[in-house]
N, C-alpha and C positions, 0 to 999 in steps of 0.2 A: 643732784639733790641742791648742792650749795650753788652749781651754776645758775638753777633756772630761780633759784630765791635771793640771787644778788640782785636789786634793784638795777635796772636800765642804763643810771649814772652811770654804775660800777662797772658794766658789764655790754660794752657795745662793743662794735665788730675789732676795735684791735685789741680789748679786754679778750674777746673769744678767743684770738688771733695767739695771745699770750697763754691761754689756757691749751691750747693745740700745741704751741709748740713746748711749755712745760710737758706734758705727756710723752710729745715725741722726743724730746732730752732724757726721759727717763727710761724709756726701751730704746732708747738707741734707734727712733723711726725716724726716715726722711721727709721733711715736711721744705716745699716752696709755697708762696703767697702771692696771689694777684691781685692788685691794687688800685683803687680809683681809675683813671684811665686807660692803665693799661689792660683792662677789662676788656676794653675796645679793641683793642690792638691784638689782642689774644681771642678773638671772636665768642666773649660773653656778655653780648648786647642786652640783656634781659635783666642782668645780676646789676650791672651797672644801671639802668632805668630805673629800678625801682630803688637802690640806694641812692642814686647823686644827688637827691636833695637835702642829704644829712651832711651835718658838721665833720659828721667822724665816715669817712671813705669806705664805701664797701668793697667788699674782696672777697675773692674766692680762696678757701686752703685748703692744700691738696697733701695726705701726709701718706705716707709708704710704708711698708714694712716687711719683712719674711720673704723669702725667695724660694721657698720650696711650695709645693704643694698647691691645692685648688686657689685661683684666685676667686677673693671675694670684696667687693666693693659696696662701704655703706655710702648712703647719702642722706647728710640731715637738715632738716630747714633750721637757720640758723638769723632771723628776723630778730634783731634784739631788743626793738621797741616796735610795734604798731599803733600807729597814728588812725590806720586807714587810708594813710594819705588823701588827695583834694576829695576823694568820697567819706570824709572825715568820721571817725565811730561816734558815738554817744559817750558821755561822760563814761557812765555806768562800764560799758563794753571796752572801754580801755585801761581800765583798772587792774585787770591781770595781766598787761599784755607785756610785761617784762618777762614772761616765761612764752612768749612768741618763737623762742628760739631751743624750746623742751625735747625737738627732734635734733638737734644738733647736741644739745648735751646728752642724748640718748644713744647715739650713735659714738661718744666720745666714751662715754660708760662701757658700751660693748666693745669698744676697741679698747680699753684697759684693761678688760678681763681676757680676751683673745690673748694680747702680746704677753700681759702679767705670768698667764702661764702657758706660753713658750705654742700656741697652737700651730699644729703644721697648717700653714693658709697663707698665700700671699693678698696683704689685705692691704686696701686703699680706702683712704677718708676723705670726701667731699664735700667741704661744708662752704655755702654759699652764705657769707655775712653781712647783712645790711639793715639799716634804720630805716623802713617805709615812714617819710615826713613831709613834711608840708613846707614848701617854699617856691620860691619863682621859677624854679626850674624841675619843679617835680611833674612826673609824668600825668598824664591827663586820660579822661574816661574821652575815650573815642578814638584814643591814638591807634596807630598798628606798627607792632613791635614786628622786627624782625627775630628768630630766635639762632642759635647758635647750630639746631639742625635746618636749617632754612626754612620752618614753617610758619609762618606769620601768625600772630595774635593780634586778636580784635580786643583793646579793652574797654570792657563794659563797665566796670568796676574795680577801683585801684585798689579796694581792700582785700579784692584776691591775688596778692601778691604772692604770696606763699608758692602756688603753683608755678607762678612764671621764674624765677632764680632759682626753683628745683630744676625746672626744664633746663635749662642752660646746663647744671652740674650732671643731669644725667643722661644729657646726649652727650657730655662728655665722658661719661663713663664706660659708656655703650661703646665710643669708639676702639678702648682696649680688648671688648669681647670678653668680659671676664665669665667667670662659669654662674656666678649670680649677683646681682645689685639687690640690693634691698635699702628704701629710703622711708626717713621716720621724719613727722612733721608734726606740727598742732597744725593740723590743715585747714578744717571745716566744724562750724560750732555744727553742723547736721550732725555730724560722728555722734557727737555727745548729745544732741536732742535724740540717737537713735537708740544708745546703750548705756548712755550716762558715763560717770564718771572714774568708773572700774573697770570696766572692760576697753583695750585696745582691740580695736577695729583693723583686721588686717586685709589685704586683697592677694590673691593668689590663685593665678589656673592651673600650677604645677601640685600634681598630686601627692607628689614624694614631699614636698613643703609643707604641704597643708598635714600630712599624716606625720610627719618629724615634727613639726612646729606644736601640732596641739597635745601628742603626747608628751612634750618638754612642758609646755605649759601646765599641765595639770602635776606636774610632779615636781614643779617649781614654784608654785604657789601665784603664776603669775598670767592671770586669766585674760585671754586674747577669745576677740569673736570673725568668725571668717565673713565676711563681706563679697559682694558677686563684681565681678568685671563686669558688668552687666551688657553684650555687645547692643542690644535692642536700643541702646540711649546714646551711641555715639551721634547719633543725628542731633543732639541735645546742644552737644560742644562746637557744632558747624554754623559759625554764622553768613550773614549773608555777601560779608567783603572779604574779609582772612580766612586763613585756613581754621582757625581755632576759636574760640569763644572763652575769655577769662571767668566768665561769670555768667552762664546762660540763666536766660530770664524764666521766671513761672515758679522757680523755688524748689522745684521735684529734687528728689535723688541727689542732694547737692553733695554728701559725699562721694557716690558712684561717680559723678559727673568729674569730680575733682581726679579721683585714679585713674579714670578713662584719658584726662588731657594729659596727665604725667606718663600713661602708658606708651601714647602715640612718641613718645621720647625715646622709648626704648626698643629697638627693632634687631638686638644682634645678639640679644643675655635672656637669661631666666629672670625675671621682675618678681618682687614683692615689695607692697607698700603698706605702712602702718600709719593710721590715722590717729594719732593718741593725742591727749588730753594733757598729759605731763603734769598734773596736781591732784592734789589729795585733798578735798575741800574740807574736810573734818578730820579731826585726830581718830584715827582706829587704833586697831592692835598693830603692832608693829610698824605703822603706815603714819607718821606724823603729819599734820597740817601742812601743806606746804609743794613742793617741789617732788616731784614725784616719776623715778625710771620706768615706765611702761612696757612692755616686751624685752625688755633687755636680758633679763632673766632667761626667758621661755629661748629666746632666739637663743643664746650663748649656750644651753644644755640641746639644742638641736641642731646644730652647728655640724659636729663628729658625723651625725647621721647623714646630714643633706650633702656636705663636702667630698663625701668619698671618692677619692680618688679612680 
């Protein structure tokens, strides 16, 4: 909640890195951060492309903890402020964009719970931390970006940037072949239109994951709602030029097509994706207005069942 509520002036990529370093130090975790042009040298080109226009350099935060048990990798969207880029958001749509790093906050919160309770898991946390800003070197509509995985992406809207930074991080996560990859992101307005601010939509084709999560969500007062990886919509994310389209035209199934886009970058591991809102719009019992950790309590409660050796 505190990370999300902090204004972007005080919660940019360096500040998000500092929060992750503080958490790593608290629990004896290892942490490495790849910053600025080093992203290009380390084959993380889409994270660099999205964040290069900001005066605070983009970076990938990579934290690891635990040396026994199943491998779990959490990937959180860390867009510390989203102007929309050259496809500039209207002012009203920009007002809450300090919360666009809500996925990063959520995975850090979940990581804190896992480490504080000594869960028997090999945990990795990957956070692409960027600002989607406007300047002369901003990435443009019509650009073709080549991802870490080698898939090319046609940019049809620079405001669909979250899936770009997550894609490189997911490809990196998948190379390690963990037992489970989970991404969390304030990714699409379509998810909020579909289920409102209270529910955390998630995507998984794993029956065991779904069963464990649904049971845990009910018991932890952390409601979730399953959405479909609907294969028939795969054609919607395939443009005329590149392998993938970051912003399919037509407006149909925006949250689903975003999830399908992300799934293309995970081919070796079980994968689940959460398209959270990360914000409580009005005071409610036990839920103050402002930043909200969605899905984290449910996931924490579900992990023992999900990650049985």
